[in-house]
C-alpha positions in Angstrom: 27.1 49.3 53.3 24.6 52.4 52.1 25.5 54.9 49.8 23.7 58.5 50.2 24.1 60.6 47.2 22.0 63.6 48.5 23.8 66.9 48.5 26.8 65.6 46.4 28.2 63.8 49.3 28.4 60.0 49.8 28.5 58.3 53.0 28.9 54.3 53.6 27.7 53.0 56.8 28.4 49.6 57.9 24.8 47.5 58.2 24.0 46.0 61.4 24.8 42.4 59.9 28.1 43.1 59.1 30.8 41.6 62.1 32.6 43.7 63.7 36.8 43.9 63.9 38.2 41.7 66.9 40.1 45.0 67.8 36.9 47.1 67.5 34.7 45.2 69.5 35.4 46.9 73.1 33.7 50.3 71.3 30.5 50.8 72.5 27.6 50.7 70.3 26.3 54.6 71.4 29.2 55.9 69.5 28.4 54.1 66.3 25.0 55.2 66.5 26.0 59.4 67.1 28.0 58.9 64.1 25.3 57.6 62.0 22.5 60.2 63.1 25.4 62.6 62.6 25.6 61.9 58.9 22.1 61.7 58.1 21.3 65.2 60.1 24.2 66.6 57.9 22.6 65.4 54.5 19.3 66.6 55.0 20.3 70.0 56.1 22.9 70.5 53.1 20.2 69.1 50.9 17.7 71.9 52.3 20.0 74.6 52.3 20.6 74.0 48.0 16.6 73.8 47.8 16.1 77.0 49.9 19.3 78.5 47.5 17.9 77.4 44.4 14.6 78.9 45.4 15.8 82.0 46.3 17.1 82.5 43.3 14.6 82.0 41.2 12.7 84.5 42.5 15.4 87.2 43.7 18.0 86.8 41.0 16.5 89.8 39.1 15.3 91.6 42.0 13.2 94.0 40.2 12.3 92.0 36.4 10.8 93.9 33.9 13.0 97.6 35.1 13.1 98.8 31.7 10.1 99.9 29.7 9.2 98.5 26.5 9.3 100.8 23.8 6.2 101.4 22.0 6.4 101.6 17.8 4.7 105.5 17.1 4.3 107.2 13.7 7.1 109.4 13.1 6.2 113.4 12.8 7.5 116.9 12.5 10.9 117.3 14.5 9.3 120.6 16.1 8.0 121.1 19.7 4.5 119.3 20.7 1.2 121.2 19.9 -0.6 122.1 23.3 -4.4 121.9 22.4 -6.8 122.5 24.9 -10.7 120.9 24.2 -12.2 124.0 22.1 -9.0 123.6 20.0 -9.8 120.0 19.9 -13.1 120.6 18.4 -12.3 123.3 15.9 -9.6 120.9 14.6 -11.9 118.3 14.6 -14.5 120.1 12.5 -12.0 121.0 9.7 -11.6 117.1 9.0 -14.2 114.6 10.0 -16.1 114.1 6.7 -19.5 113.6 8.4 -19.6 117.4 9.8 -18.0 118.5 6.2 -20.8 116.7 4.7 -23.6 118.1 6.9 -21.9 121.7 6.1 -21.7 121.3 2.4 -25.3 120.3 2.6 -26.3 123.5 4.3 -24.5 125.1 1.4 -26.1 123.3 -1.1 -29.8 124.0 0.6 -29.1 127.2 0.5 -28.3 127.1 -3.2 -31.7 125.3 -3.7 -33.3 128.2 -2.0 -31.7 130.9 -4.3 -33.0 128.8 -7.3 -36.5 128.6 -5.7 -36.4 132.6 -5.3 -35.3 133.3 -8.6 -38.0 130.8 -10.3 -40.6 133.1 -8.9 -39.0 136.0 -10.8 -39.2 136.4 -14.6 -36.1 135.7 -16.9 -34.7 137.5 -19.8 -33.4 135.4 -22.8 -31.8 136.4 -26.3 -32.7 134.7 -29.1 -31.1 135.1 -32.6 -32.3 133.0 -36.0 -32.5 133.1 -39.7 -34.8 131.3 -41.6 -33.6 130.8 -45.1 -36.4 129.3 -47.5 -35.8 127.4 -50.9 -37.9 129.6 -53.3 -40.4 128.7 -56.0 -39.2 131.0 -58.7 -42.6 132.2 -59.1 -43.2 134.0 -55.7 -41.3 135.6 -53.2 -42.5 133.8 -50.1 -40.5 131.0 -51.4 -41.5 127.2 -50.8 -42.7 127.6 -47.4 -45.9 129.4 -46.4 -45.2 130.4 -42.9 -42.1 132.3 -43.6 -43.0 135.6 -45.6 -39.5 135.4 -47.7 -36.7 133.3 -48.5 -34.9 134.9 -46.1 -36.2 136.0 -42.5 -34.1 137.2 -39.6 -35.0 137.2 -36.1 -32.9 138.8 -33.1 -35.2 139.3 -29.9 -35.3 139.9 -26.3 -37.5 137.7 -24.6 -39.2 138.0 -21.1 -40.9 135.1 -19.2 -42.8 134.6 -16.7 -44.1 131.8 -15.6 -47.5 132.6 -13.5 -47.6 128.8 -12.4 -49.4 128.1 -8.6 -46.3 126.6 -7.2 -45.0 130.1 -8.4 -47.7 132.9 -7.4 -48.4 130.8 -4.4 -44.7 130.5 -3.4 -44.9 126.8 -2.3 -41.6 125.9 -4.2 -39.7 129.1 -2.2 -40.9 128.5 1.4 -40.2 124.3 0.9 -37.0 125.2 -0.4 -36.9 127.3 3.0 -38.0 124.4 5.2 -35.3 121.9 3.2 -32.7 124.5 4.4 -33.8 124.6 7.7 -33.9 120.7 8.1 -30.3 120.9 6.5 -29.3 123.6 9.2 -30.5 121.2 12.3 -28.7 118.6 10.6 -25.7 120.3 10.3 -26.3 121.0 14.5 -26.7 117.1 15.1 -22.9 116.6 13.6 -21.8 119.3 15.8 -23.0 118.0 18.7 -22.2 114.7 18.0 -18.5 115.4 16.6 -18.6 117.7 20.0 -19.5 114.4 22.5 -16.9 112.0 20.5 -13.8 114.3 20.5 -14.9 115.4 24.3 -14.8 111.4 24.9 -11.4 110.8 23.2 -9.9 114.0 24.7 -10.6 113.2 28.3 -9.5 109.3 27.5 -6.3 110.9 26.6 -6.0 112.9 30.1 -7.2 109.8 32.2 -4.5 108.0 30.3 -2.2 110.1 31.5 -3.3 109.9 35.1 -3.3 106.4 35.4 0.3 106.0 34.1 1.5 108.2 37.0 -0.7 106.3 39.3 0.8 103.0 37.6 4.1 104.3 38.4 3.7 105.7 41.7 2.3 102.6 42.1 5.2 100.5 40.9 7.8 102.6 42.5 5.9 101.9 46.1 5.9 98.3 45.3 9.8 98.3 44.8 10.0 100.2 48.0 8.3 97.9 49.8 10.1 94.9 48.5 13.2 96.4 49.1 11.9 96.9 52.7 11.2 92.8 53.2 14.3 91.8 51.3 16.2 94.0 54.0 14.3 92.8 56.9 14.6 88.9 55.8 18.3 89.5 55.9 18.5 90.6 59.5 15.8 88.3 60.4 13.2 90.5 61.5 10.3 89.5 58.6 9.3 86.0 57.0 10.5 85.2 53.6 6.5 85.0 52.8 6.6 88.9 52.6 9.2 88.9 50.4 7.5 86.7 48.1 4.1 88.7 48.9 5.8 91.6 48.1 7.5 90.7 45.2 4.1 89.5 43.5 2.6 92.7 44.2 6.0 94.3 42.7 5.3 92.5 39.3 1.6 92.6 38.8 2.5 96.7 39.4 5.3 96.7 36.7 2.7 95.0 34.3 -0.2 97.3 35.5 2.5 100.5 34.2 3.4 98.3 31.1 -0.5 98.2 30.3 -0.6 102.1 31.4 1.9 103.4 28.7 -0.3 101.2 26.2 -3.1 103.0 27.2 -1.5 106.2 26.6 -0.5 105.4 23.0 -3.6 104.2 22.1 -5.3 107.2 23.4 -3.4 109.6 21.3 -3.5 107.8 18.4 -7.1 107.4 18.5 -7.5 111.5 19.0 -4.9 112.4 16.6 -7.2 110.3 14.0 -10.0 113.0 14.2 -7.6 116.0 14.8 -5.0 116.3 12.1 -5.8 115.6 8.2 -2.1 113.7 8.7 -1.4 111.3 11.3 0.4 113.1 13.6 0.9 112.6 17.9 3.6 115.5 18.4 0.7 117.2 20.8 0.1 117.4 24.4 -3.3 118.3 25.8 -4.2 120.0 28.9 -5.7 118.4 32.1 -8.7 120.4 33.1 -10.7 118.0 34.7 -10.0 119.3 38.3 -11.5 122.9 36.8 -14.6 123.0 38.3 -17.6 122.7 36.0 -21.4 123.6 37.2 -24.5 121.9 36.4 -27.1 124.3 36.0 -30.7 124.0 37.1 -32.8 122.0 35.2 -35.1 125.0 34.6 -32.1 127.1 33.8 -31.6 124.4 30.5 -32.0 125.7 27.0 -34.1 123.3 25.7 -33.0 124.2 22.1 -32.7 120.6 20.1 -31.9 120.3 16.2 -33.5 117.1 16.4 -37.1 118.2 17.2 -36.3 121.1 14.7 -35.9 118.4 11.7 -39.2 117.0 12.8 -41.0 120.3 12.9 -39.5 121.7 9.4 -40.2 118.2 8.0 -43.9 118.7 8.9 -44.0 122.0 7.5 -42.4 120.5 4.2 -45.0 117.8 4.2 -48.0 120.6 4.4 -46.4 122.6 1.5 -46.1 119.6 -0.3 -50.2 119.3 0.1 -50.3 122.6 -0.8 -48.6 122.1 -4.1 -50.7 119.0 -4.6 -53.8 121.1 -4.1 -52.4 123.9 -6.2 -51.9 121.6 -9.3 -55.3 121.4 -9.8 -55.6 125.4 -10.3 -54.7 126.8 -13.8 -51.7 128.0 -14.7 -50.7 131.1 -16.6 -47.5 132.1 -18.5 -46.4 135.3 -20.8 -43.9 136.0 -23.3 -42.8 139.3 -24.3 -40.6 139.7 -27.1 -39.0 142.9 -28.5 -36.7 142.8 -31.4 -37.0 142.2 -35.4 -38.5 139.7 -37.6 -37.7 141.0 -40.9 -36.0 139.7 -44.6 -33.5 142.1 -43.9 -31.2 141.4 -40.6 -31.4 146.0 -39.8 -33.5 147.8 -38.2 -34.9 149.3 -41.3 -35.9 147.6 -44.3 -38.7 147.1 -47.6 -41.0 144.6 -47.0 -40.8 142.2 -50.3 -44.6 141.8 -50.5 -45.4 145.6 -50.2 -42.5 147.4 -51.7 -44.3 150.1 -52.6 -45.1 151.2 -48.6 -41.3 151.3 -49.2 -38.8 151.3 -45.9 -40.9 150.2 -42.9 -39.1 149.7 -39.4 -38.6 146.3 -38.4 -37.6 147.0 -34.7 -41.0 146.4 -32.4 -42.3 143.9 -29.9 -45.4 141.2 -29.4 -46.4 139.4 -26.6 -47.9 136.0 -25.9 -50.2 135.2 -22.8 -51.4 131.6 -22.3 -53.3 129.8 -19.8 -53.4 125.9 -18.7 -56.1 124.1 -17.2 -56.3 120.8 -15.8 -59.4 118.8 -17.2 -59.0 114.9 -17.0 -56.1 113.1 -16.2 -57.3 109.9 -14.9 -57.2 110.7 -11.3 -53.1 111.6 -11.4 -53.6 114.7 -9.8 -55.9 113.2 -6.9 -53.4 110.3 -6.3 -50.5 112.8 -5.8 -52.8 114.5 -3.5 -53.3 111.7 -1.7 -49.6 110.6 -1.4 -48.8 114.2 0.2 -51.6 114.0 2.4 -49.7 109.9 3.9 -46.6 111.7 3.7 -48.0 114.6 6.0 -49.4 112.3 8.3 -46.5 110.2 8.9 -44.5 113.8 9.9 -47.1 114.2 12.4 -46.7 110.7 13.8 -42.7 111.6 13.5 -42.9 114.9 15.2 -44.8 113.6 18.0 -42.2 110.7 18.8 -39.6 113.4 18.9 -41.1 115.7 21.3 -41.5 112.8 23.3 -37.7 111.2 23.1 -36.7 114.8 23.6 -38.1 114.6 27.4 -37.1 111.4 27.9 -33.3 112.4 27.0 -33.5 115.3 28.7 -34.5 113.9 32.0 -32.2 110.9 31.4 -29.1 112.9 30.5 -29.5 115.8 33.0 -30.2 113.1 35.8 -26.7 111.1 34.4 -24.9 114.6 34.8 -26.3 114.7 38.3 -25.4 111.5 39.9 -21.7 111.6 37.5 -21.1 115.2 39.8 -21.7 113.2 42.9 -19.9 110.5 42.4 -16.7 112.6 41.6 -16.9 113.8 44.9 -17.1 110.6 46.6 -14.7 108.9 44.3 -12.3 112.0 45.5 -13.0 111.3 49.2 -12.7 107.4 48.6 -9.2 108.0 47.2 -7.7 110.4 50.0 -8.9 107.8 52.2 -7.0 104.7 50.8 -3.9 106.9 50.8 -4.5 107.6 54.5 -5.0 103.8 55.2 -2.0 102.7 53.1 0.2 105.4 54.9 -1.0 103.8 58.6 -0.7 100.1 57.2 2.9 100.8 56.5 3.4 102.3 60.1 1.7 99.1 61.3 4.0 96.8 59.5 7.0 98.7 60.6 6.4 98.2 64.3 5.2 94.6 63.2 1.8 94.7 63.8 0.3 94.5 60.4 1.0 91.9 57.7 2.9 91.9 54.1 -0.5 91.1 52.9 -2.7 94.0 54.3 0.4 96.4 52.6 0.0 95.0 49.5 -3.8 95.3 50.2 -3.5 98.8 50.8 -1.5 99.5 48.2 -3.7 97.9 45.7 -6.8 99.8 47.0 -5.1 103.4 47.0 -4.3 102.5 42.7 -8.1 101.3 42.5 -9.4 104.7 44.2 -7.1 106.9 42.3 -8.4 105.3 38.8 -12.1 105.3 40.0 -11.6 109.1 40.4 -10.4 110.0 37.6 -13.2 108.0 35.4 -15.5 109.6 37.8 -14.4 113.3 36.5 -14.6 111.9 32.6 -17.9 110.5 33.6 -19.0 113.7 34.9 -17.2 115.7 31.7 -18.6 113.3 29.2 -22.2 113.5 30.7 -22.2 116.9 30.6 -21.4 116.9 26.4 -24.0 114.1 26.2 -26.9 116.4 28.3 -25.8 119.9 25.6 -26.7 117.5 22.6 -30.5 117.7 23.9 -30.1 121.5 25.7 -27.9 123.2 23.4 -24.8 124.9 25.0 -25.3 126.7 28.6 
């Protein structure tokens, strides 16, 4: 006796060796064989149907898995309509909150103050000085115990005009060096501004292209969903193989994942841009997508060759030249003058008696005196000459840096311009490729509906269209970023 549990059906079949009942001996052997074969075939069909139903359930229990979008965590912001920001607005906002740019801008203001102080150092200064010299008396003379004073009470009230006529002042070396330092600070601020412009441009268009890729991924998901529905309907009426359904569902699942990744890409790009735009993190804004607006690339000869890096190198050389001049000026004599106007008398008054010559009566105390001096360097064990050598070494280094900056400028100019030219050409090619991919998908869908193309060809055409559209968006961002990088070398055009 044989038992077959497949499909939940038990069958008992007589073994050939069992003896037959005498009443059934007349039945032919063919009927028994037919009965056995029918039972075995029925069991196999039922088992296959159960396995097929299980496979179908695993693939199509949820025809569109992941249809509900995953919610991303976002920082809280003000409850008001979003702010619309253009690229120009974004750059202006970034300059107000970027620490590096603000440091460069404040360095320019500090350099301006240094130049003002250097200019004022050349000009004479005026001070006011008041003293009372009270000396212990000796009981015998009127001048007291300190012979340098002409009385036990001496009062001074002076207005002093001081002029330092050192070589650095009368040659205006310090003032000119401060001007060079201010020019360097201004050039460095321009470098920071252009670098910030590149950063903001990159983040700005990263968000714009993330929004485009999100729309592309959504469209690709909807297209894959529609194709999956078509294959399922065709399978139900026997016009399509189950392999087409499987292939369509795989494509749908992949596009669903790509759609979730695109949503994450928008959120990440928005956060990155918000960091450089607002003093407090705020995502309540939208950007203007102007990637399709044509931006011309000027001819190479028309580009403005105004480079702040080169300006820094040139002003650094000028600063080094002035340091050499200052070191040479230290060998020259330095003059100074002090002009005082006021009183120095035994009484704090404009008129009084002189205690040593009282017979002269009351005399005026108000008057002036002038002190003029000169300092001539004679011997300092070679210190001044050593400082001159140091200044000359620094000047030689500044010349080397200027030469390298000039070469680097030319290299950057050609490299950036060529990159912008290639990027501009790639935009046109990518646009044409995207148009061809869309047309290819349309034709293959028609062929599939006519039974000529396979499901694999449809899926490949859908993937090719998505990739072509993303490549076109990336090409446009590449061109805009290449223009921003080029303008760091040439300036605005």
